[in-house]
C-alpha positions in Angstrom: 152.0 -79.6 -134.5 155.5 -78.5 -133.5 155.6 -75.7 -136.2 158.2 -73.2 -134.5 156.7 -69.9 -136.0 153.4 -70.8 -134.6 155.1 -71.3 -131.2 156.9 -68.4 -131.4 154.0 -66.2 -132.0 151.6 -67.7 -129.3 154.6 -67.5 -126.7 155.3 -63.7 -127.6 151.5 -62.9 -126.9 151.5 -65.0 -123.8 154.6 -63.3 -122.7 152.7 -60.1 -123.0 149.6 -61.2 -121.4 151.4 -62.6 -118.5 153.2 -59.3 -118.2 150.2 -57.6 -117.8 149.0 -59.8 -115.2 152.2 -59.6 -113.1 153.3 -63.2 -113.8 156.8 -62.4 -114.3 158.6 -65.5 -114.5 155.9 -67.0 -116.9 156.2 -63.9 -118.9 160.0 -63.9 -119.1 160.2 -67.5 -120.0 157.5 -67.2 -122.7 159.3 -64.2 -124.3 162.9 -65.7 -124.2 161.2 -68.7 -125.9 159.8 -66.6 -128.6 163.2 -64.7 -129.1 164.9 -67.8 -129.7 162.4 -69.5 -131.9 162.1 -66.3 -134.0 165.8 -66.3 -134.0 166.0 -70.0 -135.3 163.7 -69.3 -138.2 165.0 -66.1 -139.2 161.9 -64.1 -138.5 163.3 -60.9 -138.0 160.1 -58.7 -137.2 158.9 -61.2 -134.7 162.3 -61.5 -132.9 162.4 -57.7 -133.0 158.7 -57.4 -131.2 159.5 -60.3 -128.7 162.7 -58.4 -127.7 160.7 -55.3 -127.2 158.4 -56.7 -125.0 161.2 -58.6 -122.8 162.8 -55.2 -122.6 159.5 -53.5 -121.4 159.1 -56.4 -118.8 162.9 -55.9 -117.6 162.6 -52.4 -117.5 159.4 -52.5 -115.3 161.6 -55.1 -113.3 164.4 -52.4 -112.6 166.7 -54.5 -114.6 167.8 -51.8 -116.7 171.0 -52.6 -118.0 169.7 -56.2 -119.3 166.5 -54.5 -120.6 168.7 -51.8 -122.8 170.5 -54.7 -124.2 167.8 -56.6 -125.5 166.0 -53.6 -126.6 169.3 -53.0 -128.8 169.3 -56.7 -129.7 165.8 -55.9 -131.3 166.8 -53.0 -133.1 169.4 -54.9 -134.7 167.0 -57.5 -135.6 164.7 -54.8 -136.7 166.9 -53.7 -139.6 166.3 -56.9 -141.3 162.8 -56.7 -140.7 160.1 -56.2 -143.3 158.4 -53.4 -141.4 161.6 -52.1 -140.2 160.4 -48.4 -139.4 157.2 -49.5 -138.0 159.1 -52.1 -135.6 162.1 -49.7 -134.8 159.6 -47.0 -133.5 158.4 -49.3 -131.2 161.8 -50.1 -129.8 162.9 -46.7 -129.6 159.8 -45.7 -127.7 161.0 -48.6 -125.0 164.4 -47.5 -125.1 163.4 -43.7 -124.3 161.5 -45.1 -121.2 164.4 -47.3 -120.2 166.6 -44.3 -120.4 164.1 -41.9 -118.7 164.2 -44.2 -115.6 167.7 -44.5 -115.4 167.7 -40.9 -115.1 169.5 -40.4 -118.6 167.3 -37.6 -120.1 169.3 -36.7 -123.1 169.9 -40.3 -124.1 165.7 -40.5 -123.6 165.1 -37.6 -125.6 167.1 -38.7 -128.3 165.5 -42.3 -128.3 162.0 -40.7 -128.3 163.0 -38.2 -131.1 164.2 -41.1 -133.3 161.1 -43.1 -132.6 158.7 -40.1 -133.4 160.8 -40.1 -136.7 160.2 -43.6 -137.6 156.9 -43.8 -136.7 155.9 -40.8 -138.8 157.3 -42.5 -141.5 154.5 -45.2 -141.7 151.3 -43.2 -140.4 149.0 -43.6 -137.7 149.6 -47.0 -135.9 147.8 -47.8 -132.6 150.4 -49.7 -130.7 153.1 -47.5 -131.7 151.2 -44.5 -130.6 150.2 -46.4 -127.3 154.0 -46.7 -126.6 155.3 -43.3 -127.8 152.7 -40.6 -126.7 152.8 -41.5 -123.0 157.0 -41.7 -123.0 156.6 -38.5 -124.7 154.9 -36.9 -122.1 156.9 -38.5 -119.5 160.3 -36.9 -121.1 158.8 -33.5 -121.5 157.8 -33.5 -117.9 161.2 -34.8 -116.8 162.6 -31.5 -119.1 160.5 -29.2 -117.5 158.5 -28.6 -120.7 154.9 -28.8 -119.5 153.6 -26.8 -122.6 155.0 -29.6 -125.1 153.8 -32.5 -122.5 150.2 -30.7 -122.7 150.5 -31.1 -126.6 151.2 -34.8 -126.3 148.5 -35.3 -123.7 146.5 -33.7 -126.6 147.5 -36.2 -129.0 146.7 -39.0 -126.6 143.2 -37.6 -126.3 142.9 -37.4 -130.2 144.0 -41.0 -130.5 141.7 -42.2 -127.6 138.9 -40.7 -129.8 140.1 -42.7 -133.1 140.8 -46.1 -131.0 138.0 -45.8 -128.3 139.0 -48.6 -126.6 139.1 -48.6 -122.5 143.0 -49.3 -122.7 143.2 -46.1 -124.5 141.1 -43.8 -122.3 143.0 -45.2 -119.4 146.3 -44.2 -121.3 145.1 -41.0 -121.8 144.1 -40.7 -118.1 147.3 -41.8 -116.9 149.0 -39.1 -118.8 146.5 -35.9 -117.7 147.6 -37.4 -113.9 151.1 -37.1 -114.4 150.9 -33.8 -116.2 148.6 -32.6 -113.1 150.9 -33.6 -110.6 153.7 -32.0 -112.1 151.7 -28.6 -112.5 150.8 -28.8 -108.9 147.2 -30.0 -109.2 147.3 -33.0 -106.9 143.3 -33.4 -106.4 143.4 -33.2 -110.4 146.2 -35.8 -110.5 144.3 -38.2 -108.2 141.2 -38.1 -110.0 142.9 -38.7 -113.2 144.9 -41.6 -112.1 141.8 -43.3 -110.2 140.0 -43.3 -113.6 143.1 -44.5 -115.3 143.5 -47.4 -112.5 139.6 -48.3 -112.9 140.3 -48.5 -116.8 143.1 -50.7 -116.7 141.7 -53.1 -114.1 138.7 -53.4 -116.5 141.0 -53.9 -119.3 142.8 -56.7 -117.1 145.8 -54.9 -117.0 146.5 -55.3 -113.5 150.8 -54.0 -114.1 149.4 -50.5 -115.4 146.8 -50.8 -112.7 149.4 -51.1 -110.1 151.3 -48.3 -111.4 148.8 -45.9 -111.4 148.0 -46.8 -107.4 151.7 -46.4 -107.0 151.6 -42.9 -108.7 148.7 -41.9 -106.3 150.7 -42.8 -103.3 153.4 -40.6 -104.3 151.2 -37.5 -104.5 151.6 -35.2 -101.6 148.6 -33.9 -100.0 
């Protein structure tokens, strides 16, 4: 029917799904179209979420500067969104991940703290927690605070109990694998990563499954 809002929504979800199966060009094209359409109709919530998804995609592809720029565009859009705290929490989680991969630990810590504060302002949200808690584990490990990383792993375990999906079980296992590796428990890390990889594969998330495989390849015997 040519309705811009419907097309924008479909392209945003399509981009997220294409990302999961590692169809990079298709995902990028869908998300860019989604952002453009949401901007045209003044739908700030949709624009911000699509920017977040594109930022995650570009971060995953190593385009860190471009990813950070589009995530900041998303934060700007989110300030006009109806659920601004909710949307900004997700964006700051993605920004924290971007800074962490860029090696800017102080900026990652700051973005994580802001994301947590925003997420807490609207209570439990499955998607926000799915983004915030794993990157919180990674940031604390990078800071050498394994006790805090363990606490975030426990929060992930609790969230898994609440939501109970295969993806959640896999997210928690992946975080446990990262923590075990940091603790020097290589066999434990491998077991957690294998469980996570199987869970992500069952959920059709090829990208996350591949991440687990790469993490196992980096483990020292």
